[in-house]
N, C-alpha and C positions, 0 to 999 in steps of 0.2 A: 541326663541332667541341662549339658552345657548348650546339647541343641535346642534342647525346647524353649532353652533362656534366649538362644538368642531365635530359635524363633518370637516368641514373643513379643522380642524389643526391636523386629525389625514388622512387627502388626500393627503396636503402639506408637516407629514412625510413620507407616502411611498412615495411622491413623489422622495422628497430629497433623501432616502436612494437606495429608484434604480438608479439618478443618480450618487453613490455617489460610486454606484461595482461597476464589472463589473463582470461577466458570462469566464469562462477559461477552454475548454473544451481537455486537452488532455491526452495524452499516455508518455509512456515507455516500452523504448524494451533495452536488454542487444546488447552486440558488438558480441553476434553471431545471433542477429535479433530474438532471444526468448520473448519472453512479463515477466517483469517483476511482481510478481504480491506480494501485500501486499506494496508496496513499502510508508511508510509513509510520509505525506509530512506536514512541519512547516512553520510561519509565517517568521518574523523577530525578530521574542518572542521565540521560539523554543517548542513557542504551535500548536501542533497537530489542523494542520484543514482537510484533505483530506487524502485516502488509494488506492493507485491502483485494480480494481478487477482484477478476472482471467486472462484478455483479455491486465490488462494492465494497460486503462482504468482510466483517473479521471475526474471530476468537480467539481472545486469550486468555489465559489464567494466571492471576492476579493476585498478591497479600493481600489478602482486607487492608493491614494498614495503610498502604499505595493508594490515593485519591487520588493522584495527578495523571493523568496523559500526555501529552504531545504529541499533537498530530500536525506531518507536515508533509507536504507533495507540492513539486514542482511546476510551477503557475497559479498555487495558491496560497493564498492567507493561511498564515501558519495559526493553527490555535493549541493553547493553555488553558487544558478543563478539568476542571472535578467531576470522579465518580462519588455518587453519596455511596455508601456501603448498602447504601438497600436495591441501587441501581444496575441490574445485570446485562441488562437489553439499552446498552446509552447511544443511540444512533444521532447522526451530528452532520449539522451543514454545515460545510465548509466554504466558505465565498473566494471566486475566481480574480488571483492578481490583479492589480489594474498598475496601469502604466500613469505615475503623473510627474509628466514633464513639467520644469520652468515654474514648477509651483510650493510655498514654502512649508519646513513639514508640518503649521502649523492647521496650511490648511490642507495638506495631508489627513492629517488626523480626524480634521469637522469632516471628510469626501465616508475613509474608511468606517469613519463611527455611522456614519446616515445605509455602511450598508449592513453596518454588526448589527442593530436598532430593525433591523428586517426580523432575523435570522426566528423571532418566539414564530410568525405570521408565517414565514415560509414549510418550518419543522409543518405544520397546522395541515398546512397545501399538499405535505409529502405525506400526512396520512389517510386525507383523503383521498388521494391518485394512489395509494396502497404502497408505496415505498417500503415506510412506516409501519412499525405498528403501534404504536401510541402515539396520541393525539399529543401529548406536551414532552418535553424533551426533562427526565432524571437526570441529568446533568445539569450541571452549575459552571458559566462561564462569565469573563469580563472579559472588557474591551481592552487591548492592550496594544499603548503609543506606542512601543516601543521594543524592539524583539535582542535586547541586548545580549537574553541569555543563550539568544539560537544560531545566534550570532557565526558562530566556526562550523554548525550546520550544514548555516545557509550558506556560506562561500564552499564547501564540502562538494553539498548540491551543484552551487554553481558549474563548477570547476568540471566532475561525472559531465554532467549535459553539455556542456561546450566542448568533452574526449566522446562524447558519444556521434554529437551529431559534424566533430573530426572524419571518426570510423563508417558512416553514413557513407559519405560523400567518398571516404574511396574507396569502398566496396561497388563491382561495377557488373554488370549482368555476367554470366555466366560461371565467377566466383562459387568457389565454394567454401560453405558453414556449417556451425553446426547449432546448433539451439538442445536448452533441458527442455522435457516436456511435461516438462511442467511449467509456469507466470513467473521465474526464478530474475528477483527486481536486479535492472541492473544497481542497483545505489544499496550494494551491501558487497562486500570481501569474500562470502562463500562461495567454496566454487567443490561441494559435494552436491552435487545435479543430483545423484543418482545416474538417469539413464539421456542419452542424448538421441538425439536427430541430425542426421547428417542429409540436407537438401544443397542443391543450385539455386543461385541467385537465378527468377524468370521475370521479374521485372521488379520499379521500387516506385516508390509513391511519399510522397506525406496528406496523404486526403486525413483530415477531422487530428489536422494538429501533428501527428506522427511521425516517425521516421519510415515508417511499415517498407518490410523484405516479403516478397512471394515467393515463398518455396520448394523447387519439384522437393517431394523428395527419393531419399534414395538409397537412403542404409538402418537400421535399427540397430543403435549400440543398447539393447538390454538386455535382459536374463530372461525374459519370456517372451513370448515370441511376438506376440499384440504392440503392438504400436497404441498409443492415446502421445492426442497433445491437447495441451492445459481439458483431459480427461475424454476428447475424443477421439471413436478411433480413427487412425489412418497406414495406409498404408504406402510399401514404390509404387511409386507414379500421385500419388495425389496430391495436392496443391495449398499448403501455406500459407498467409501472412502471419511473418510474426514484424512484433512489433519494438524497435529498437528504444523507444523514449525514456520504454517502461522493465523492459525486462530483458534483457541476460542473452548474450552471444556471444559463441566463441568462432575464430577464425583459425583456418590452418595454417 
């Protein structure tokens, strides 16, 4: 009898949990219709809950009562966006951050707002290009003249970016490094990578604004014999390009 009661309670909790959450499948691009990689998504309590992949896609299981998300990325204007309960495909345009030297805060906000007001037009353009599934956004957002709530997150991101840049400079051709088989974000503290690939650095470059390492694969630290990197099969001797600007690297 107790066993049956336990099964019933477990079943009830699963049903309750399913009805208490919704799944969001979205995508992020910038104003130039380029996919936004490695965008961190925070909930209303500034807890990281997801990150966009190499094609700008993200998937989130969100409590139904939570309708506010923060989208934050290095080099982008960060955005606080409201996701209505009926919106399950949030498609987001993020604006690349600009440098406003020797300008007053008022003028900077005036220029930022001018870019912000183009978002609806840009969303329609993304739809016409086949990047978005919807012609009009189902999310709502307002222009934010300041980012007081995000100051601490922004400070931490800036420190991490500086550390990545320093580490990239210190790495040399011939050094051995390890990288996760999946694109594990540089801006998280997690270390449960699953599988790691060891490679020797054969080239370094800063193409497309990244900190790119070209690695020749030398070892596979996985349970299975077949290695994959970002979903693609690789073998000993293959070359892969790893961007330290966005994704984790482990030095030996």
